[in-house]
N, C-alpha and C positions, 0 to 999 in steps of 0.2 A: 504494500499500500505505499500512498505518497506520504510523507512528511508534511504534516501541517499544522497552524498554529493557531489557535482563535484567541485574540486578544479583546477583553471585554472591557471598555473603556465607559464604566458608569457615568450615565447621564449625557452621554454624547447625542447630540442630535443637530439638525442644521441649523438652528440657533446659536450654537456655540462654534462652531467651523468659520473663521474669518482670520480679521488682521492679527489675533493674539494667538491663533495657531497657524502658524507659516507652514510647518511642516505638513501637518494636516490638509491645510489648504492646497498645497502644493501635490502631497500624495494622492488625494481624491480626486482629483483635475486629469489624473492619467488613469483612474481605475473605474470600477462600474459601482455606484453607490444606489441603494434602494433603500426607501422608508420600510419599516416593520410596524403593522398596525397594533396599537397598544393592545394585550390582553387583557382579563379581569382575572386576579388583579395584577396590576403593571408593578409588581416589586418584587425583590431581588431572589427569592428563594423560588418562589411561582414560576417565574419567567427562567430561571437558569435550568431548574428541574425541566421545562416544556423544552429548551433547546435542545436538552442532552437527551431526551426519551422521544421526541416528537409527538407526545402525548398533552392534552389537556389535564388541568386539575382535577377535572371529573375523574381521569384515570390513574393518574400517576398520584394524587393524594395532598400535594402541597396547595394548600387553599390559601397560605400566607406567610409571612415571616413566622407567626405564631397561629394557634388556635387553642379553644378550648378543650383538655382531654375529660370526658364526663365520668370516665371511672376513677380518675384521680380527684376530679373537682378542682383541678388546677388549670391555668392558665399559663401556655409554655410557648417562650419566645427563643427563638435561634437555637433550637436544638442542634446535633451535628452529626446524629449518625446516618449516614447512608441509605440505611434500611428503612428510613421513612419514606424514601423514594420509591413506589410501590411498581413502577414499570421497567422494562430492559433500559439499561444505558446504551449511548452507541457504542462506547469500547468494549461492551460485553458481546455486542454483535460482530464488532470488527473482529474480535479475538477467536470468535466462532469459525470466522472464514480465513482468519491468516494467524497461525499460532505465533508468529514472529512478532505481532503485532504489541506495542506498550503504549501507556499512556498516563500522561503526568497532569495531575490537576494541582493549579497553584493557585490556592485560595479561594477557589470557586466553592459554592455552599455544598453543604453534607458531605464533608468531606473526609468524615470519621469512618473507619471501617467499611471504605470503599472498595470495588473490585480492581479501582484502578491501579497501576502497579507504583506510581511513586506520588505523594501528595503531600501538602502542606496546609497548615489551616491556625487560626488564630487559638490558645490554648492556655489561659494563664493558669498560673500557680494560684491555689486558694489555701493560705496557710491558718494553722489552727488559730493564731491569734486574730485573724479578722483581714489580714493584710492580701493585697492582690498583686502579685507580681509578674512582669510580661514575660511571656514564654510563647512557643508555637508548639504544636504537634505534628509529627511527620511520619510519613510510612516511605520505604522503612525507617525505623526509630534511629537509625545511626545519622539519617540526614538531617535531623535536627540541631545535632551536635556539630557537623560538618557546615552548616550553613550559619550559625552563631558564631562559630569561631572565624569563619571566614569574613562576616559581612557584621560581626556583632548581633546583640541581642536582638530579638525581634521586638522593634518600638511599638509596643502595644498602646500607648498611651498617646501615640501620633497614628493610631488605625481610626479609634474611635473617641469620641469627648471633645471638652474645648480647646484640646490641644493638637487635634487631628490634622496634618499636613502631608505635604509630599512626600517627608520621610518612609511613611509605610508603602504606599505606593512604587518609590524608588526601591525600597528593599524588597519588596515582591518580585520587582523585574529583575533584579540583579540575582536574587534567589533562581528565579524560573530560568534565568541563562547559566547559569551554575550547574542545574539539575539536567540541563540539554547538555551541556558540554560533557557530564559525567556519565548520561544514561542513555542519550540520542533516543528518546521515546518518539512514536510515529506522529502520534498526537498530543499536543501541548495545550492545555485552557488555563489562561491568566486573567487574574482578575485586579483590576487598577480602581481602588475607589476614590481616588483622589476628588474628581468634581462632585462627588454627591454632598460633599460638606458646605464648599462654598456656594453652592447654588440653591441647598435647601435654605442656607442662613440668607443670601442676598436674593435670589432669585436672579433670572438673566440680566442682572444689571452689572454689566461688562465695565465700568468704571470702578467697582469694587473687587473685581477679581480678575483683571487683566495678568497681574502676576501668575496666580495659579492655574491659568490656561496656558500660559508660557511654561511653565512648570510641566504639566503633564504633557504636553506637546514635545518636550526634549524626551521624556522616559517613554513613549510611542517611537520616537524617532529610534531611540537606543534599540529597543526590543526588533524593529523591522530592520535596522541594519545588520542585527547579529542573524535573525532568522533568514534574511534573503542571502547572508554569507553561506548558510549551511543546504540553501536549496529548497528550505521549505514553502509550501503553499501559505500564505497569510490572509487571515478574515480578521477584520477589525469589525465589532459592533458593538451595541450598549442594548441593556434591557428595557430602558424606558428613556426618555427626556424629562426634563424638570421645568414646569410652567410655572410662571407668579402663582403666589395665592396671597391671599390679604384676609380672610375669615377663616378661624379655628372654631369648629363646632363641637362642642361639649356634652356627647352624647351620653355619656355616663350621669353627669349631673342632671340630664333632663329624666332619665329613667328614676332617678332618685328622688326628683322632686315629686314624681307621681306614684310613688310608694312601690316601687318593683325593684330597687337596687338595694341591697343589704350591708350595711360595712359593721365591722366590729373594732371596738376600742381597746387599744393594748399601749400602756404609758402616755395615757392620754391623747392618742395619736388615733387616725382612723385606719382601717384596712379594707379594701373591698374582700365582701365574702361570697365569692362567685357560687359555691355548691348551696347556699342559704338565701339566693337571690332567686326572684321570681322571674327576671329578665337581667340582663346586662351586656355590656358590648366590649368586643376586643377590638381595639381600633390600629390601624395598620396603613399609616400615611392616609390616602384618599378614599380607603377603602375599611368598613366596619361590619363586623361580623357580630351578631346580635343572637345569643342563644337564650331559650326559653325554657325555664325549666316549671314552669307552671302553665301548662296548656290554655288554662281558663281567661288567661290575660293577654292571650296571643293577638286577638283583632284590637284590645286597648293600646298594645305595642306598635303594631302596624299604624293606628290613625296617627298616634304620636310623631312618628317617624316619617309619614309621608306629608306632614304638614310643616315640619322644618326646614327652615332657609337654609340653604346649600347643599341639600339632600336631593340629586339627580336622579338616582333609582334605588326602587326599594323592591329586592329581587325576593320571593318567596322560592319554596323548594321545586316547584314547577318551572319558575321563570329563572330559575338558576340554570336550567338546562340549556338554556338558548345561548346562555355565555360559557358553557361548558364550565361550571365551576361546582356541578352538582355532586359532591361527595360528603360522606355523614361526616367527616371533620370540619366543613361547614358550616356557619351559624343557620338558624331556622330562618332567619331572614338575611340578607346581603345589602349592604348600603354603599351607595357609590355617591360621592362628591362631586359637585359640579366643579369647572375648572378653577375656581376663584378659593375653593374652599377645600377642608383637611381635617380628620377627625383627632382629637387629644383623646388619652386616655384618662384625663381628670375626673374623680369621683366625689373627692370633698367640696363643701360649700364654701370653706374657710380656710385660706390658707395657712392658719395658726396650728390647725389640726391634720393637716396633711402629713402623709406617711414620711418616715426619716429616709426612704429611698427616693424619695420625690425630687431631693434636694443634691443627690449624687449620682454619679455614672453607676446605673445597675440596670444591663439591659436585660436581666433574668427574673430580677424580683417583680419590675413594672409589669402590669397586667395589660400591658398594649406597649407600642412602639413611641420613644418620647424623643422628637429630633431638637427639642431644648436642651437636650445635654450636650449639645454643641456650643453651648454660650456659659460662659461665667459671670456669676451675680458681683464677684467683688474679685480684683487679682491681687489686693492688699490680705483679704482673708485666704486666699489661696496661698499666697506666701506664708503668712504664718503656719496654716497648716504644716507644710512642705518644713518649716523649723522644726516643729514637733516632730515630724517624721524622722527627719535626721538627728534631731536630739534622742531619739528612742523613746518618745511618749506616744500613748495611744493619742488616733488622732481619727476624723471621720472629714474625707474630704466633701463637705456636706457645701459646694460652691454654685449648684445648677439653679438658676433662676425658675420660677413658676411663671413666667409671663409668655403663653403660648403666640400674644402678637408678635414676638422676636423672627417667627418662622415666615421667608417671605418666598420659598419655592416649593413644591409637593410633586408627588407622582403616584399614580394608582388609578386614576379616573381613564376612561375611554373618550371624555368629553374636551379635548384639547385639539389646539389646532395642529395642522401636519409639521409645522417648524419645530414640533417639541415630539414628534415621532422618534423613537429609535432606530437606529439606523443600521446596515450592513455595508461593506465594504471590502469588494476583494476584485481581482483579475478577471473574472469570470462575469460575462452578461449574466443578469436577473431578470426576473419579472419586474415589471413597473412599480409592483407595491407586494411585501409578503404581509403573511401573516406568521405568528409566532413559529406553529409547526413547520412551516416552510424552513426555518433555520436548521433543524436536524437534517433535511435534505441535504442543504446547501453543504454542511459540514461532509457529510458521506459523499457527496460529488466529489468535493476536493481529495478525500481521502481515496477514493476508488481510481483517481487520477483521469 
C-alpha cells in the first residue's frame, strides 16, 4: 500500500486560509480542496471516529466528546479507550488485506488500547496528593520514554487550559516525525489542535490571532516537507470550522429552574446529581444531549427547549435518525444551537455555590464541555498558586473565570456558512463537496494508490 499521512489541522476552514498562512495559501493553490459538510455533532471525537470508520455516530457510537452512562449514572467526558468506537477502523481493514501494513496514531482521539501499531496520546499522572503531572501514553510503551528524552516532557499544560499555545502542536508534529523515521508506518494520523484555542477565544478575528495562524502554518510546512521527502501521499483536513458566537445558552439552569434538575450540596457547594434528576443536559459546544430519567416530564422538557432562544433544532429519537445520531448513548432529545449560540454546562444559579471544579481545569469532573478553561481570572492569583506549588505547599489552581460571554467562537452546529466548513486538501481531484463519511474513502484511495 502507498505510504500516506493525514494531518488534522483543527479548526481549518476557508475563513482562516489567507495572508496569515502563507504556506497553506500557496500549497492549497496547487492542490485540490473540497469543503466537508458539517456532521452532527461536529465535535472532535465524533468526527474523527467517522473519518476512520466511514460510519456515522448511529453506528460507531461516538455521539459526542462525552455522554451519560445510564448504568453508572455518571456523565463521562474525554474517555480514551479505542474500544468505545464500535465499528471497524480503516487500519484494521488495511491490515486484513496487507499483513505488512502499519499505522501510527499521533494524538487522534480514542488512542489507548487501539489496534494501531504505534500511538501517542495525552495521559497525565494523577498523584496521591492531588497533583496532576504532565505525561503521555504511548504504544509501544518504550516510545513514551524515547519521545520525552528527545523532545522534552509532553507539554500537557500547553495542550489545554489558559496556557495552551503552539508548543503542544509543535511537540506532536516533532513526535510524529520521530515515530515516522523510526518505524516508517504506512498510514500516519496527526492531530494539531492549535487553532482550536485562539478561534474559540477570539472567533475569526484575525487582528487578535495573526501570530497563532503564522505558528500553525509553520508547523504544517515542516510536516509537509518531511512527508514529501519520504514519498508519502499527503492529506490535510479538519474536523470542523469555528464560527463566531455571541450567546451562551445555560440549558441546565433552565431545567433546574423548572424543577427538573437535581443538585446535592457538599461543603456548601453544589454538584449536579444526574441520577437523581428528572432531566438534565450534557452540553458539548453547539450540541446538547438531554437525558430524561422520568418519562412523565418528557413533554414538558420538549416544550421548554423548543421555546429557548438560540436553539435551532430539537431532535427526538425518530428525528435523530435523519442526522445519523440515533444511538443508545445519545440523549432522549438532542439539541443543536443556531450559528450564534452555544451550550454551557452551568447548572448553579449563584456563582458563590458553584462547584470547586468550576474554577479549575478539570475536563473529567465537569458534566459538560467548558471552553472558558482557556481563560484565566487573575494572573496574579495564578502566580501566587505557582509559588505555593514551588514551595511545596498544597494548592488549588482555581483561576478559571465563570463568565461564558468570554467565548467568541464555537462549532458543532450545522447552521453555519460554507466559509466555516471543514476542508480536505489533497493532490487528487475530489467531488465538489464531501460529507464526513466520504473522508474514509478518500484516505482509502490514497492508501490503495
